[in-house]
Every structure is written in structure tokens, then in C-alpha cells.
C-alpha positions in Angstrom: -93.3 22.7 -145.2 -90.2 23.1 -143.0 -90.5 23.5 -139.3 -88.8 26.9 -139.5 -91.4 28.1 -142.0 -94.3 27.8 -139.5 -93.4 31.1 -137.8 -93.8 33.4 -140.9 -96.8 31.4 -142.1 -98.8 31.3 -138.9 -97.9 34.9 -138.0 -99.0 36.2 -141.4 -102.3 34.2 -141.3 -103.0 35.2 -137.7 -102.5 38.9 -138.2 -103.2 39.4 -141.9 -100.4 42.0 -142.0 -99.3 42.4 -145.6 -101.6 39.7 -147.0 -103.9 40.2 -149.9 -106.1 37.4 -148.7 -109.7 37.5 -147.2 -110.0 36.7 -143.5 -112.2 33.7 -144.2 -109.4 32.2 -146.3 -106.8 33.0 -143.7 -108.8 31.4 -140.9 -109.6 28.3 -143.0 -105.8 27.8 -143.6 -105.2 28.2 -139.9 -107.8 25.5 -139.0 -106.3 23.2 -141.7 -102.9 23.6 -139.9 -104.4 23.0 -136.5 -106.6 20.0 -137.3 -104.9 18.2 -140.1 -108.2 17.5 -141.8 -108.8 17.5 -145.6 -109.3 20.9 -147.3 -112.8 20.0 -148.6 -113.9 18.8 -145.2 -112.8 21.9 -143.5 -114.2 24.3 -146.0 -117.6 22.5 -145.7 -117.7 22.7 -141.9 -121.1 23.7 -140.6 -121.9 25.1 -137.1 -124.5 22.3 -136.6 -121.6 19.7 -136.8 -119.9 21.2 -133.8 -120.9 20.1 -130.3 -119.7 20.9 -126.8 -118.8 17.8 -124.7 -117.4 17.5 -121.2 -113.9 17.2 -122.8 -114.3 20.1 -125.1 -115.7 20.9 -128.6 -116.0 18.2 -131.1 -116.6 18.5 -134.9 -118.2 15.5 -136.6 -117.5 15.3 -140.3 -120.5 13.6 -142.0 -119.8 10.6 -144.2 -121.1 12.5 -147.2 -118.3 15.0 -146.8 -115.5 12.6 -145.9 -113.2 11.3 -148.6 -113.3 7.7 -147.3 -117.1 7.8 -146.9 -116.9 7.4 -143.1 -118.0 9.9 -140.5 -115.1 11.3 -138.4 -115.0 13.0 -135.0 -112.4 15.7 -134.7 -111.6 17.2 -131.3 -111.3 21.0 -131.5 -108.8 22.9 -129.4 -109.8 26.2 -127.8 -107.7 28.0 -130.4 -109.7 26.5 -133.2 -113.0 27.3 -131.5 -111.9 30.9 -130.8 -110.9 31.3 -134.5 -114.3 30.1 -135.7 -116.3 32.2 -133.2 -114.3 35.4 -133.9 -114.8 34.9 -137.6 -118.5 34.4 -137.2 -118.9 37.4 -134.9 -116.9 39.6 -137.2 -119.0 38.9 -140.3 -122.3 40.5 -140.8 -125.0 39.1 -143.0 -128.5 40.5 -143.7 -130.0 37.1 -143.2 -128.2 36.4 -139.9 -125.2 34.2 -139.2 -124.3 31.8 -141.9 -124.7 28.1 -141.3 -121.2 27.6 -142.7 -118.1 28.1 -140.5 -116.3 29.5 -143.6 -119.0 31.3 -145.6 -118.4 33.0 -148.9 -117.9 36.7 -148.3 -120.2 37.5 -151.3 -122.8 34.7 -150.7 -122.9 33.8 -146.9 -125.5 31.1 -147.7 -122.7 29.2 -149.4 -119.2 28.1 -148.2 -116.1 29.5 -149.8 -114.9 28.0 -153.0 -113.0 24.7 -152.6 -110.3 26.1 -154.9 -110.2 29.5 -153.3 -107.4 28.8 -150.7 -105.2 27.2 -153.4 -105.5 30.3 -155.6 -105.0 32.7 -152.7 -101.8 30.8 -151.7 -100.4 30.7 -155.2 -100.9 34.5 -155.5 -99.2 35.2 -152.2 -96.3 32.9 -152.7 -95.4 34.4 -156.1 -95.5 38.0 -154.6 -91.9 38.8 -153.7 -92.8 41.7 -151.4 -95.4 39.8 -149.4 -95.0 37.9 -146.1 -94.9 34.6 -147.9 -92.2 35.7 -150.3 -89.5 33.6 -148.6 -91.4 30.4 -148.3 -91.1 27.4 -150.5 -94.1 26.6 -152.7 -96.8 24.6 -150.9 -100.5 23.9 -151.1 -103.3 23.6 -148.5 -102.9 19.9 -148.6 -99.3 20.3 -147.3 -100.8 21.5 -144.0 -102.1 18.0 -143.5 -98.7 16.5 -144.1 -97.2 19.0 -141.7 -99.6 17.9 -138.9 -98.8 14.3 -139.6 -95.1 14.9 -139.4 -95.5 17.0 -136.2 -97.5 14.3 -134.5 -94.8 11.7 -135.4 -92.1 14.1 -134.1 -94.0 14.3 -130.8 -93.8 10.5 -130.5 -97.4 9.5 -131.3 -97.6 6.1 -132.9 -98.9 5.6 -136.5 -102.2 4.4 -135.3 -103.0 7.7 -133.5 -101.8 9.7 -136.5 -104.1 7.6 -138.7 -107.0 8.2 -136.4 -106.4 12.0 -136.3 -106.2 12.1 -140.1 -109.1 9.7 -140.7 -107.0 7.3 -142.8 -108.6 4.0 -143.5 -107.0 1.1 -141.7 -107.5 -2.1 -143.8 -105.9 -4.5 -141.3 -107.8 -7.4 -139.9 -107.6 -5.9 -136.4 -109.3 -2.8 -137.5 -112.5 -4.8 -138.3 -112.9 -5.6 -134.7 -111.6 -2.4 -133.2 -114.7 -0.1 -132.7 -113.1 2.2 -130.2 -113.3 5.9 -131.3 -109.9 7.1 -129.8 -111.5 10.5 -129.2 -109.4 11.2 -126.0 -106.2 10.2 -127.7 -107.0 12.3 -130.7 -107.7 15.3 -128.5 -104.5 14.9 -126.6 -102.5 14.6 -129.8 -104.0 17.7 -131.4 -103.5 19.7 -128.2 -99.9 18.7 -128.1 -99.5 19.5 -131.8 -101.0 22.9 -131.2 -98.6 23.6 -128.3 -95.6 22.7 -130.5 -97.0 24.8 -133.4 -97.4 27.9 -131.2 -94.0 27.3 -129.6 -92.5 27.4 -133.1 -94.4 30.6 -133.8 -93.2 32.3 -130.6 -89.8 30.7 -129.9 -89.4 32.4 -126.5 -92.6 30.7 -125.2 -96.3 31.2 -125.1 -95.9 34.0 -122.6 -94.9 36.4 -125.4 -97.4 39.1 -126.2 -98.1 38.9 -129.9 -98.7 42.6 -130.3 -95.9 44.2 -128.4 -93.3 41.3 -128.4 -92.9 41.7 -124.7 -93.7 39.2 -122.0 -97.4 39.2 -121.0 
């Protein structure tokens, strides 16, 4: 995904204008783009896994859901938390709020299908009249690559990028390094978000999304 493509992608996902994609799927793709975590981990996110700390919200991916079999703490920016809360508040369910952050619209007791976002993206990308019509083909996993590239562009060393993405470090030093890097991961993801939003609204973050004027 090219840097210039972030604007049409994020704007379409954020507003939903012209998209034939359910809001749950749109928000899941936004969280993928903001956190850099694996698709399966994001789609299986549960509210009980999110805690408020003195530094901000943190999501703990349990080892059972992690590809490398290791639990992983992901600092969540205020934008991510707002997306999740607004989605939860906007969805009604006879049995009360779903335990899943991205519940299935038809069965809120389950999370959305793990292949749903892939299918939704393919359908939008091949639709010439849609907001994704001018974008190159990409998959949800490419959002993860975009985050990794963005963090490198921002000057973060490979170690911090690895920690954000929960890549396994097989070096001898890693055996002895038990530090969690939570603060460093939070800083990196906040800086990435700032760059992503700046790419979305080139004139700066003081641009009103609805009117296009300065807020």
C-alpha cells in the first residue's frame, strides 16, 4: 500500500460513503491499520482483554489467539478506543452488548468471520465506481506491512517494530531481555497514528472532516 493511498482508504473506511461494507468490517480494517496486529487477533478481540492503565488503554492478546503462541500487550490510542466504543454503542442486541469488539451483525454472540474482511475488500476493489476503485489490490494483511513501514520511516529501530508487531526474536539477547517495552510501543503507535492522520488530512489535523474547513 502506497503512502498516497492512505487518504482515500482511511477516508472511505471512516465515513463509509460509497462503500458496500458493513460498519463492523470497516472499523476492524481501521483498527488493523492503526495497530499493525494480525487480522485473526484483531477480529477475535474481546472487551475483557482491554484494560485502562495510567498510561492509557491496553489490549492483551492471549497466547491462545497469538500466532507465535505468546501473549502480547498492545497499547491502544484514543482513536482506537473511540472507534471500538462508538461501534459498541451503535449496535443493539437483544441479549445486551456483545463480548466481542467486532461482533457478527447476524450473531452478536460470535465475532465476525475471519475471512469476511478479505471478501469485502476484494468486492470493493473490483468495483470501478466505488471509493476503492483507484487503489492497487491489497489484503488486510497489507495493513500490517504498512504499519511496519511507517514505523521505520518514523525512525524507530527494528527492535521496536518487532515489539509492536509481536515478531519472535530468536537472538541470544532476547532470552535474557524480559522488559515489556510497553511505553516504547505506545509512543511508536501514537506517532504512527499522527502520521497516518496527517496523510489523511494533508493540511493538518485542524481540518474539519465534515466541512473541509478549519475547526
